[in-house]
TORTORTOR-745090 format. One record per atom (N, C-alpha, C): x, y, z negated; residue in three letters. Coordinates in pm, whole numbers, plus 50000, padded with zeros to 5 digits. Layout:
% residues N
XYZALA...
This chain:
% residues 404
500844987150001MET500024999950001MET500845013349993MET500435021050081ASP501155035750075ASP501155041749950ASP502235046649898ILE502385052449765ILE501385064249746ILE501005070349856LYS500185082449843LYS498725078449826LYS498385064949839GLN497055060649814GLN496955055449667GLN497925055549578LEU497835052349446LEU497365064449351LEU496845062149251PRO496555073249165PRO497865079049114PRO497605093749091LEU498735103049070LEU499745097048971LEU499165092548860HIS500175087148749HIS501185076748789HIS500415067248871MET501215057948927MET502175061649049MET501955071549117GLN502865077149207GLN504135082649147GLN503785091049027VAL504775096348955VAL505755085248895VAL505015076548830ALA505785066048762ALA506815058548877ALA506185056248978GLN506975047749084GLN508215056049139GLN508155067549162ARG509005077049213ARG510125079649094ARG509635080848963LEU510515081948846LEU511465070048830LEU510725058948844ILE511595045148824ILE512535043848941ILE512325048249063GLU513415048849176GLU514485056949117GLU514355067649076GLN515405078049035GLN515985071748909GLN515405067548817LEU515985062148704LEU516965050348734LEU516515042048817LYS517335030548865LYS518675036548943LYS518565048248984ALA519655053049075ALA520575062348979ALA520115061648850GLY521025070248742GLY520735084548726GLY519605088348803THR519365100748799THR517705104448728THR517555115148703VAL516355119948668VAL515905133748723VAL514675136548769PRO514385148048833PRO514725162748766PRO514835161348632TRP515235174148565TRP516855174948543TRP517575165648606GLN519055164748583GLN519695179848583GLN519315187048684LYS520015200248706LYS519035211448707LYS518525215848603PRO517575228148601PRO518165241448603PRO519435242848605TRP520225254548602TRP521365255548715TRP521615269448734SER522545271448841SER523965267548790SER524925265948891ASP526405262848851ASP526845274348774ASP526525286348790GLU527145295948714GLU526475299148580GLU525585290948559GLY524885293348415GLY523865303048412GLY523395309548540VAL522685319548528VAL521185314648508VAL520335319648438PRO519215315448397PRO518185315948519PRO517585305948574ILE516635307348677ILE515195300148648ILE514225306048717PHE513095300748690PHE512845286748783PHE513485275948726SER513705265448812SER512535254048809SER511675254248697LEU510525244948702LEU509475250248786LEU508875241748856PRO507915243748962PRO506865254448918PRO506585264648985TYR505545273748954TYR504715280049057TYR503555284949028ASN502655290049137ASN503055303349185ASN503385304949311GLU503915318449362GLU502935327449339GLU501785326949329GLN500765337949340GLN500725342249178GLN500465331349087THR500155335648950THR501355338048879THR502485330548908GLY503825331848837GLY503705320448736GLY502835314148711LYS502585303948607LYS503255290348646LYS503875284248554ARG504635271448591ARG503385260548584ARG503485251348639TYR502595237748648TYR502935231348515TYR501745222248478GLN501925217148343GLN501725201548369GLN502085193048263GLY501625179848254GLY502425171948360GLY501755163448404ILE502195152048508ILE502365159548639ILE501645170848662ASN501855178748783ASN503165183748801ASN503755188548675ILE505075193348708ILE506165183548740ILE505865172148678LEU506955160348707LEU506705156148854LEU505515156548914ASN505345151949051ASN505975161949148ASN505785175349109LEU506535185249203LEU508055183949187LEU508405180549067MET509955180749063MET510515167849132MET509635158349142LEU509825147249215LEU509935146649372LEU509455157549413ALA509235160249551ALA510445162649634ALA511595165049554GLY512885167449628GLY513065181249670GLY512315190849623ARG512465204149693ARG513285213349598ARG514355221949666GLU515075230149595GLU514315242449540GLU513165248049625ASP512615260549595ASP511515256349489ASP511605265449375PRO510445261749277PRO509165267249293PRO509005274249420ARG507765282249442ARG506775272749514ARG505505270649482TRP504485263249530TRP503175273049540TRP502505267849636MET501035274449656MET500115266849750MET498895269449722THR498025262449814THR497935270649960THR497305262850046PHE497105268250171PHE496465281450181PHE495305282950116LYS494665296850097LYS495525305450031LYS496245302649925GLN497015312249862GLN498195317849956GLN498805310250045ALA499605314150137ALA499165323850249ALA497785319750302GLU497255330150393GLU496855341350323GLU496275342250207ALA495755354950128ALA496965362750104ALA498305359350100ASN499475367450071ASN500275369650197ASN499935367850324GLY500435369750444GLY501455360150489GLY501475346950416PHE502585337750441PHE501855328450545PHE502615319350609ARG502165307950701ARG502925295350675ARG502105286050658VAL502445271250618VAL502885267350758VAL504185261150768ASN504595258150896ASN503895245650946ASN504045245851075GLN503305235251153GLN503835221751116GLN502865213051096GLY503225198751070GLY503605195450929GLY503555205250836GLU504005202750710GLU502735195150624GLU503135186250515LYS502065180850446LYS502245185150304LYS501065185650243GLY501055190450097GLY501365180250019GLY501685185949894THR501855176149767THR500715177349678THR500105166049642MET498925164649551MET499255170049410MET498315175149348ILE498365178049218ILE496905175049156ILE496615174249031GLN495265171648975GLN495085182248867GLN493765186948858PHE493305195648731PHE492055190848692PHE491745194248573VAL490425189548513VAL489645204848523VAL488535202248581LYS487605213848611LYS486515212548487LYS486615222748409THR485585223448293THR484515235548318THR484845245448398HIS484035256848429HIS483655258548584HIS482655264748608GLU482405267948728GLU482435282848751GLU482955288048854GLN483005303548878GLN481685308748932GLN481255319048891LYS479885323848949LYS479865339948933LYS479675345049046THR479585360349053THR478475364148975THR478695375148889MET477505380648806MET476765389648896MET475215387048867ARG474565396648936ARG473435402048839ARG473005414448868ASP471895421848769ASP470675414848799ASP469665420348719GLU468175415148731GLU467605416448874GLU468165425848954HIS467565425749103HIS468425417049183HIS469495409349134GLY470015401049230GLY471225407249307GLY471625419549263LYS472705425349317LYS474055421149242LYS475125420349311VAL476315418049256VAL476805428149159VAL477265425149039VAL477675434248956VAL479295437048959VAL479825449648962HIS481115453348980HIS481695458348857HIS482935457648822ASP483685465048729ASP484065479248769ASP484895486548657GLU485195498848688GLU485925501548796GLU486695490948855LEU487585493348970LEU486705489749089LEU485465485249095GLY484805482249214GLY484925465549255GLY485575458249184LYS485585443949184LYS484465436249129LYS483985427749212ALA482935418549159ALA483445410449038ALA482425411548937VAL482795405448799VAL482345389348834VAL483355380348825VAL483185367348828VAL483305361348702VAL482305354248667LEU482225347348525LEU482605332648551LEU482915327148429SER483395311548432SER482255303848330SER481415296948384ARG480355289548315ARG480885276348272ARG480805270848147PRO481015257548100PRO480175246448199PRO480915236348249LEU480165224948302LEU479655217148200LEU478635207448222GLU478035199648109GLU479225187648101GLU479835185148208ARG480685174348206ARG482005176548274ARG483195173848233ALA484355178248305ALA484775168948407ALA485285174048524VAL485565165248634VAL487115167648681VAL487645157848750ILE488955158748786ILE489025161948944ILE489665171648981ARG489835175249094ARG491245175749146ARG491345172549283ASN492675173249369ASN492835185449427ASN494235189349434ALA494465199849528ALA495925198749573ALA496195203449710TRP497395200949777TRP498085212649784TRP499465213149755LEU500535224049741LEU501495224349858LEU502005236849878PHE503135235749981PHE504185244149926PHE505445237849951ASN506585243149893ASN507025255149947ASN507855265049873GLY508385276749963GLY509265271050090GLY509745260450069GLU510545255650201GLU509735253350313GLU508495250350287GLN507495246450384GLN506825260250454GLN507025270450393VAL506245282950423VAL507085294050482VAL506545302750574SER507445311350649SER506835325350600SER507585335950561GLY507135347250540GLY507445351250373GLY508045341950304LEU508515341850169LEU509845350450172LEU510055356850067SER511305365450046SER512385353250022SER513595355650076PRO514685344450034PRO514695342349892PRO514975327949864LEU514985322149737LEU515895329749649LEU517225333349718GLY518105339149630GLY517815352649572GLY516765359349620GLU516475370449568GLU515485370049443GLU515075357349428ARG514275353149310ARG514795347649197ARG516255342749207LEU516985333149118LEU516855340148989LEU517695351449001ALA517955357648867ALA516885366148809ALA515835358448753ARG514665365048701ARG514765371348582ARG514525383748584PRO515145392048466PRO514295389348330PRO514885388248219ILE514045384948095ILE514325396447998ILE513465397147902SER513585410747816SER514015404447683SER514615392947659TRP515195388647541TRP516645381947553TRP517255380547453ASP518465372147460ASP518125360847420ASP518565348147507PRO517995336347502PRO518535329647363PRO519735331347319LEU520205325147208LEU519495331247059LEU519255344047081GLU518585350646942GLU517125345446959GLU516405345547080ARG515105340847074ARG515195325647026ARG516155317147058ALA516045303347006ALA516275303046867ALA517135311946812GLU517125313146663GLU515955315746589GLU515325325946643ASN514105330646597ASN512835320346587ASN512995312946706LEU511995302946730LEU512165291446613LEU513655287046606ILE513775276346508ILE513515281746363ILE513715293746345ALA513515298846187ALA511815300146180ALA511165302146277SER509705301146275SER509035290446252SER509805279246295SER509235265046266SER509165262046120SER510185266646029GLY510275261645885GLY510865251145881GLY511475242645986ALA512015230145974ALA513145229445872ALA513295218345803ASP514435216545705ASP515615211045810ASP516615219945818ILE517795217445910ILE519135215545816ILE519695204445846GLY521025204745759GLY522225200445885GLY523515204445823HIS524545202245923HIS525455194445841HIS526315185845922MET527375176145870MET528365172845997MET529515167645950TYR530545166446047TYR530295152646083TYR529415150746166ILE528985136846233ILE528895137846393ILE528615126446447ASP528655126446596ASP527285123446658ASP526185126746590GLN524725126046647GLN523845136246572GLN522885141546636ALA521715145846581ALA520575139046584ALA519915141246463TYR518535131546445TYR517585138646363TYR516505133146391TYR515345138746286TYR514855125646217TYR514795126846078ASP514475115745976ASP513005118545924ASP512085111445990ILE510695114445926ILE510395109845801ILE511325101545723ARG511105098445592ARG511375110545495ARG512265119245536TYR512615131845455TYR512155144945520TYR511515142645631ASP510995152945734ASP512105163945738ASP513305159045779ALA514375168845802ALA515155165045927ALA515815175745981ILE516755173446098ILE518135175246039ILE518955165246097THR520555167246073THR521255169546197THR522035180146191MET522855182146326MET524255184146286MET525075181146386PRO526525183046379PRO526875196846342PRO527955200346289GLU528355213146280GLU528475221846388GLU528385234746395ARG528015242046527ARG529515241046601ARG530475240946511SER531995240546574SER532215227646650SER531305218446633GLN531565205046719GLN530885205246844GLN530185215946878PHE529515217547026PHE530575225847108PHE530695221347228ALA531445227947332ALA530975242147366ALA529685243247369THR529185257147390THR527865259147282THR527625272347269THR526545275147177THR525295272647254THR525145272747370GLN523845268247434GLN523575252047406GLN524725244447406GLY524565230247381GLY523955228347245GLY524405237447140TYR523915234847004TYR522585236746994TYR521955247447072TYR520505251647076TYR519755241547132TYR520355237447252ALA519435227347334ALA519305215847253ALA520345209647179THR520225197647103THR519135200547005THR519295210546924LEU518495214346819LEU516955216146847LEU516565221046979LEU515465221447017LEU514735207247052LEU515655199747097HIS515205185647123HIS514805179746996HIS515605180346892GLU515255173646756GLU513935181946707GLU513855194246746LEU512535200346679LEU511255193846764LEU511585189346879GLY510375182946946GLY510135171846881GLY511035162146821HIS510695150646736HIS510065156646615HIS510515166546557TRP509955172346427TRP508445174446429TRP507995179446562THR506475181346556THR505735170546555THR506315156146545GLY505325144746560GLY505115141246418GLY505455148546328HIS505085143746180HIS503595146646163HIS503145137946061PRO501645136946038PRO500955149646002PRO501865158045941ASP501385172545891ASP501235180546006ASP501855177546130ARG501905186346243ARG500965178546362ARG501735172746462LEU500885168146568LEU500675152946540LEU501235147746440ASP500795133646406ASP500955123446532ASP502225121746589ARG502255115146705ARG502545100446681ARG501965090946725ALA502045076846712ALA503435071346748ALA503905076946855THR505205072346917THR506345075946796THR506175085046713LEU507205089546602LEU506815079046495LEU505645076246455MET505335069946347MET505415054346354MET505285048546491ASN505595034246497ASN507055031146507ASN507275020546452SER508645013546434SER509065005946573SER510205004046610GLY510604995246712GLY511305003146811GLY512104996246893ALA512945001447013ALA512235008147106ALA510915000847122GLU509995006247257GLU509385019447211GLU508835020347080ALA508175030947043ALA509345043747025ALA510455040646994TYR511455050346984TYR511685055347129TYR511785046347230ALA512015052247369ALA510885059547428ALA509845055247389ARG508545064147416ARG508635079347367ARG509105079047239GLU509205091847176GLU510365100647236GLU511365094347273GLU512355100347339GLU512095107247483GLU511165099447534LEU510695105347662LEU509965115647650LEU509125117747557ARG508325129547508ARG509295142747470ARG510215139847381ALA511145147347339ALA511885154447467ALA512385144647551GLU513005148047679GLU512525157147765GLU511055153347797ILE510265162747866ILE510115176747809ILE509775177847679SER509565189147594SER510835199047606SER511965191247593SER513165200447601SER513425206847732SER512995199947838ILE512985208047962ILE512135220347959ILE510925217947901LEU510035230447910LEU510365241947819LEU510915236747711MET511435246647607MET512725253647689MET513655246147757GLY514815253047812GLY514565262547905GLY513515260047976ASP512915267748076ASP512395280448024ASP511545278547922GLU511005291047866GLU511925300447782GLU512775296247728LEU513885303147642LEU515035306747752LEU515305301447857ARG516495302547946ARG517825296947879ARG517675284247828ILE518755279447758ILE519325265647845ILE520375265347882PRO520795254247976PRO520635241247892PRO520215229447979TYR519805218147908TYR520645207947968TYR521325199747889ASP522045186947930ASP521545174447913ASP520985169948042ALA520215155748042ALA521185144448010ALA522495146448039SER523465134948011SER523405129447865SER522895138547762GLN522925134647635GLN521805122247601GLN520965119947707HIS520065111347679HIS519925098647779HIS521055097847856THR520895085747944THR520785073247906THR521155070947785SER521055058347715SER519705052247701SER518655060847717TYR517245055747715TYR516665051647866TYR517595053847970ILE517135051648108ILE516575037348122ILE517275028048089GLU516925014248107GLU515535011748039GLU515555016247922SER514125015047846SER513075023147909SER513115033547951TRP512025040848023TRP511735033448170TRP512545028148234VAL512235019148350VAL511385008248313VAL511645000448209SER510844989248170SER509434994648119SER509495006548043ILE508045011047999ILE507315013948112ILE507845020848198LEU506995026348312LEU506445015448412LEU507375003848425GLN506914993148501GLN505884986548453GLN505874985248315ASP504624977548243ASP503504986848233ASP503614998948203THR502515008748165THR502755020448239THR502365022448374PRO502665035348449PRO501965046448392PRO500875044548327PHE500115055348262PHE500915063548142PHE501975056148098GLU502735062548003GLU503355075448044GLU503805076848169ILE504255092148226ILE503235101348190ILE502055098548226PHE500905108248191PHE500725112248047PHE500665102847963SER500565104447822SER501995113547769SER503145108647813ALA504325115247782ALA504195129947823ALA503865132947940ALA503825146347983ALA503035155347900ALA501835148947878ALA500805156247808ALA501145158447665ALA501875148747601ASP502405150347459ASP503515161847462ASP504365163347569ALA505335171947584ALA504795187247578ALA503675188147657GLU503125200247669GLU502505204247519GLU501825195547457ARG501635197647310ARG502705201547222ARG503855195947245ILE505045199747166ILE505505213247204ILE505505217147331PHE505775231447376PHE504835239347308PHE503435237947325ALA502585246347286ALA502655249147114ALA503105237847062HIS503125240946898HIS504295248946867HIS505355245146924LEU506505254746882LEU506435269146934LEU505835271247050ILE505585284247087ILE504685292146999ILE503575284046962GLY502595288846889GLY503155295646738GLY504155285846693LEU504785290946569LEU505495302746573LEU506185304446692GLU506995315546729GLU506105327946729GLU504935327246808GLN504105338346806GLN503415343046675GLN503155332146599LYS502455336246465LYS503575343746391LYS504795339246400ARG505855345946302ARG506045359946371ARG505985362546501LEU506125377146557LEU504985385946503LEU503785380646511VAL502915388146443VAL502895391846302VAL503325383546229GLN503455384146086GLN504685395146049GLN505725395346127VAL506765405346085VAL506655418546151VAL505465421346237GLN505315435646293GLN504705443946185GLN505455456446188PRO504945466046087PRO503505471546121PRO502485469446037VAL501065475846048VAL500825485145929VAL501525486045830SER501035494745708SER501075508845727SER501935515645816SER502075528645827SER501645532045966SER500705543445965LEU500025546946080LEU501195555846160LEU501875562846093ASP503115570346151ASP503965561446208ASP504495551446151MET505255541846215MET504635534746351MET503415533246338ALA502835526546454ALA502765536646588ALA502605550146521ALA502665560046653ALA503935561846708ALA505115561446611SER506475563846654SER506885553346714SER506515540746689THR507175528546756THR505985520146818THR505455523646906PRO504125516546992PRO504615502147012PRO505955500247059SER506125486947113SER506205475247010SER506455481146886LEU506565471546779LEU505125469446715LEU504085476346739SER502895475546683SER501705464846741SER501185456546693ARG500265447746761ARG498905456546778ARG498795468346731GLN497455475246734GLN497595482346859GLN498525483446934ASN498615490047062ASN498285481747196ASN497645470047177TYR497375461247285TYR496155451547242TYR495465446247321LEU494485436747292LEU495225424047253LEU494845415547149SER495465403147118SER494535392547099SER494995379347120THR494295368547083THR493285369746948THR492005366146968GLY491275366946850GLY490415378746830GLY490845388746894ASP490005403246903ASP488575400046929ASP487745406346883GLU486175405746920GLU485795421946918GLU485365425647014ILE484905438347034ILE483605439947114ILE482595448247049SER481245448547102SER481315462047201SER480835461147335TYR481045470647414TYR479735469947520TYR478995479647535ASN477875480447627ASN476855468647610ASN476855465247482ASP475785454747430ASP476375440247474ASP477705438947490GLN478215426647505GLN479485425047408GLN479455413147359LEU480685408847253LEU481765403247334LEU482975409547326TYR484125403547416TYR485125396747317TYR485355384947342ARG486305377147266ARG487645375947343ARG488885379247284ILE490185376247363ILE490465362847340ILE490665355147446GLN490815339847415GLN492365336247422GLN493115344447496GLY494505341947526GLY495065351247619GLY496425347547642HIS497225356447730HIS497615346847861HIS497675355847966LEU498245348548091LEU499335357048134LEU499855351848244LYS500935360248307LYS500605373748358LYS501515381548378GLN501385394948440GLN500405402948353GLN500535401848217GLY499675410748143GLY498195406948141GLY497675397648194ARG496325393748199ARG495925388048089ARG494605388848061LEU493895381847940LEU492535373247985LEU492545361347890LYS491395352147908LYS490475357547823LYS489155361747873VAL488165367647786VAL486815361047805VAL486175358947683GLU484865352447687GLU483825359947622GLU482655360347700LEU481585367747660LEU480815360247558LEU480405366147441MET479755358647340MET478185363247316MET477315354347304PRO477385339247281PRO477215330647385PRO477345337047505SER476945329147631SER478005318647669SER479385322647627GLY480435314747674GLY481045315647789GLY480655325047879THR481015327648014THR482245334148001THR483275330948083ARG484765336548085ARG485215342948196ARG485925352648194PHE486595360148310PHE488075364548277PHE488835368948372THR490265373648353THR490145387748343THR490955394348245LEU490995410448245LEU492465412948254LEU492645422548345SER494075429248372SER494225439348293SER495305444348263LYS495765456248172LYS495465470248262LYS495505467748385THR495105478148465THR493665481648468THR492785472348433ASP491205474448444ASP490985485648366ASP490055492948395LYS489245501948309LYS488865497048193LYS488225487048203LEU487465478348087LEU488405475947996LEU489755471148023TYR490825470547923TYR491075482247831TYR491255494247906SER491465505547840SER490275508747735SER489015505947779SER487915511547688SER487905501347577SER488045488547594LEU488135481147459LEU489305483347378LEU490475487347445LEU491715489847351LEU491315502147269LEU490595512647333GLU490555526347281GLU489555522847153GLU488585514047165VAL487725509947043VAL488505502746940VAL489225495346963LYS490255488146879LYS491175497646806LYS491795507746879LEU492725518246809LEU492045525946737LEU490825529246767SER489975539246674SER489945533646527SER489655520246532VAL489605512546395VAL490975512946336VAL491965508246399ASP493405508746347ASP493605522946277ASP493345534046343ARG493595545846297ARG492755551946183ARG491795545346140GLY491075546746028GLY489935557046062GLY489455557846195VAL488125566546224VAL487025561546143VAL486235570746100GLN485155568046018GLN483875560346094GLN483105553846059PRO482165548046125PRO481295557446203PRO480835555046313GLY480055565246378GLY480355564346536GLY479975573346610LEU479835571546749LEU481465576246801LEU482185567746867ILE483355569346933ILE483245575647081ILE484085585247109ASN484085590747237ASN484965582847331ASN484575575947421LEU485415567847516LEU485665575447654LEU485445586747646GLY485675594547773GLY484415592147880GLY484505601447990SER483325600248098SER482025599648020SER482015606547899GLY480445608947845GLY480255595647781GLY480935585047757GLU480505573847706GLU480845573447555GLU479865568947466THR480165566547335THR479885552947277THR480305547947165LEU480255536247113LEU480195536246969LEU479145527446912ASP478835527146776ASP480065518646707ASP480935524746648GLN482015516746584GLN481505506246477GLN480255506546435SER479925495046330SER479695482446414SER479745481246543LYS479465470446622LYS480875462646646LYS481985468746592ILE483165462246605ILE483585450846513ILE484045439346548LYS484515428446459LYS485925427146458LYS486705426546352ARG488165423646356ARG488405410646282ARG
């Protein structure tokens, strides 16, 4: 049977087995020779978001050097052209909502302040799995040369951010003059070699991030069965999860990753994937949970350390105050609608849910609606007395309808 006729998890397992037997893995070299951080994991050219779970492994196994991917429609919409004869690479996604254009009581399309049609996301009664086909940057004409995109600027120091993320975890970390790093679930503690034993500082943090991946499996955190069960096979399954999560963390923080540290598990992975191909799907999903848990701890700590007690300080240092932007969890009543900020997306966009209907849409910082909601929030933070708040253009809003 043609491999493309198999379920996605079996396609990925079979391709990964072939690479493992050849002594390589798809994430062998996620960084440039010069050590320059690049956005090397597969990501969508239009949204800037990396793909997740088993999809990211499938795209890495496609053998492409360009990390940029897009659908045929996305290529056309951005003025690109998929080269003749090119075939797409399949990904899968779970569809839990349907998109529907909002209309008023007269059936006319509702537009936002910028004149764009308001598209709402309504939950489906039952989630469904959908397929999509992507084309790599190497298959598309009209894209800017890849070299112009490699050195993606970042606003942080990778090692400083790694140190802050490790501190935000609160993990018990000790150092000894030994030749291995490990996490001991009996004591819920990580043991690392001394920093001086590592050839590079990046290598130290890459190794520690890997052990933090194991640390998340404790019953008080993600309660991962592969960490709790004993035996060589369970340990190999756990290592596969930590391995994939290390790639995700390295890409996020821009810290080089050394895959050669974990080649001793290759034979075990081959055996596991041959017996249970679905294991690659489960491992990729668990790796995403590890990533989300660690990043969530980092974000929580950032919020806790930001100064909010002084209005003067907030005014003089707006970049440090969470009061100057909408953040996850904010609920604001505006024009008889309750807006709940569900989360952050790339390029400054937000996931917003209308309550209590549960409809969802995306809000950009450039939208006037964002400015209006932010003005309401800031008025509360500045200690404005309850009453009508002037939003400009003759609009007023009853401050008593704001929930924080």
